[in-house]
C-alpha positions in Angstrom: 0.0 0.0 0.0 2.8 2.4 0.9 4.5 1.9 -2.4 1.3 2.4 -4.4 0.5 5.6 -2.5 4.0 6.9 -2.9 3.9 6.3 -6.6 0.6 8.1 -6.9 2.1 11.1 -5.1 5.1 11.2 -7.4 3.0 10.7 -10.6 0.1 12.9 -9.7 1.5 15.4 -7.1 -1.1 18.1 -7.5 -4.1 15.9 -8.3 -6.7 15.3 -5.6 -7.3 11.6 -5.0 -10.4 9.6 -4.1 -9.7 6.0 -3.0 -11.9 2.9 -2.9 -10.2 0.2 -0.9 -10.6 -2.9 1.1 -8.0 -5.2 2.7 -7.2 -8.8 3.5 -7.8 -9.5 7.2 -4.1 -10.4 7.7 -2.9 -6.9 6.8 -1.9 -4.2 9.3 -5.2 -2.3 9.0 -4.1 0.5 11.2 -1.0 1.2 9.0 -3.1 0.9 5.9 -5.6 3.4 7.2 -2.9 5.8 8.2 -1.3 5.6 4.8 -4.6 6.3 3.0 -5.3 9.3 5.3 -1.8 10.7 4.7 -2.4 10.6 0.9 -5.9 12.0 0.7 -6.0 14.1 3.9 -9.8 14.2 4.2 -11.3 10.8 5.2 -14.5 11.7 3.2 -12.4 10.9 0.0 -11.9 7.3 1.2 -14.5 4.6 0.3 -14.1 1.5 2.4 -15.4 -1.8 1.0 -15.6 -5.3 2.4 -15.1 -8.1 -0.2 -17.3 -11.2 0.0 -14.4 -13.5 0.8 -13.6 -15.3 4.1 -10.1 -13.7 4.2 -11.3 -10.2 3.6 -11.2 -7.7 6.4 -14.5 -6.7 7.9 -15.6 -3.1 7.8 -15.8 -3.0 11.6 -12.2 -4.1 11.9 -11.0 -1.4 9.5 -12.9 1.3 11.5 -11.6 0.0 14.8 -8.0 -0.2 13.6 -8.1 3.5 12.4 -11.0 5.4 13.9 -10.5 8.4 11.7 -11.8 6.3 8.8 -15.3 6.6 10.4 -15.4 10.0 8.5 -15.1 8.1 5.2 -17.6 6.6 2.9 -19.0 3.2 3.7 -22.4 1.6 4.0 -23.1 -0.9 6.8 -26.3 -2.0 5.1 -24.9 -2.3 1.5 -21.3 -3.4 1.8 -21.0 -4.1 -1.9 -17.9 -3.0 -3.7 -20.1 -2.0 -6.6 -22.0 0.6 -4.5 -18.8 2.3 -3.4 -17.2 2.2 -6.8 -20.2 3.9 -8.3 -20.3 6.5 -5.5 -16.5 7.0 -5.9 -16.9 7.5 -9.7 -19.6 10.1 -9.2 -17.9 12.0 -6.5 -14.5 11.9 -8.3 -16.1 13.3 -11.5 -17.8 16.1 -9.5 -14.6 17.0 -7.7 -12.1 16.6 -10.6 -10.4 13.9 -8.6 -8.3 10.9 -9.6 -10.2 7.7 -8.6 -8.0 4.9 -7.3 -9.3 1.4 -6.6 -6.9 -0.6 -4.5 -6.3 -3.1 -1.8 -7.0 -6.8 -1.6 -7.2 -8.9 -4.7 -10.4 -10.2 -3.3 -12.3 -7.1 -4.3 -10.9 -6.5 -7.8 -13.2 -8.8 -9.8 -16.3 -7.0 -8.5 -14.6 -3.6 -8.9 -13.9 -4.4 -12.6 -17.5 -5.5 -13.0 -18.7 -2.3 -11.5 -16.5 -0.4 -13.9 -18.2 -2.2 -16.8 -15.5 -4.7 -17.7 -17.2 -7.9 -19.1 -14.7 -10.6 -18.4 -15.0 -14.4 -18.7 -15.8 -16.1 -15.4 -15.0 -19.5 -14.1 -17.6 -22.1 -15.0 -19.9 -23.2 -12.1 -18.1 -26.5 -12.1 -14.7 -24.8 -11.5 -16.1 -22.7 -8.8 -17.5 -25.8 -7.0 -14.2 -27.6 -7.4 -12.3 -24.6 -6.0 -14.5 -25.1 -2.9 -15.3 -21.5 -2.0 -18.3 -21.1 -4.4 -17.7 -17.3 -4.3 -19.5 -15.0 -6.7 -16.3 -13.3 -7.8 -13.6 -15.9 -8.3 -10.1 -14.6 -8.7 -9.0 -16.9 -11.4 -10.7 -17.3 -14.7 -10.3 -20.8 -16.2 -13.3 -21.1 -18.5 -15.9 -19.2 -20.4 -19.3 -19.4 -18.7 -21.4 -18.6 -21.7 -24.6 -20.7 -21.0 -24.8 -21.9 -24.6 -21.2 -23.1 -24.5 -21.9 -24.8 -21.2 -24.8 -26.8 -22.6 -22.7 -28.1 -25.5 -20.2 -29.6 -23.2 
């Protein structure tokens, strides 16, 4: 996280930034929160998300680790990544800000979907074999076009 934020500051030194982020539960959530705040300054330019994965950090844990993040954007009722990405896009456009989506790999598939990327997904069979049966798998092994599935 520190390297990414440092690179953003070097590359876009005068650009205001808005960040959508979520973390794995094994990360130092306090340090991550402090790094985000040092980059954006105002916690209202941070959107916290909780990926639908057992190893993802819970929203409550992120807020407990860095209480200043309570001034950020998050929704305890709708914890979807999609909701915060859409909110972040709208607010970044209104404020002329650079939107950065970062953090855990567990949130990236849903974030890409929210941005309109239409990517192949694992087949239902692969998802079952992988064991997690998660909506947004992190590896894409097969096309899930229903017509192609029926021919197999």
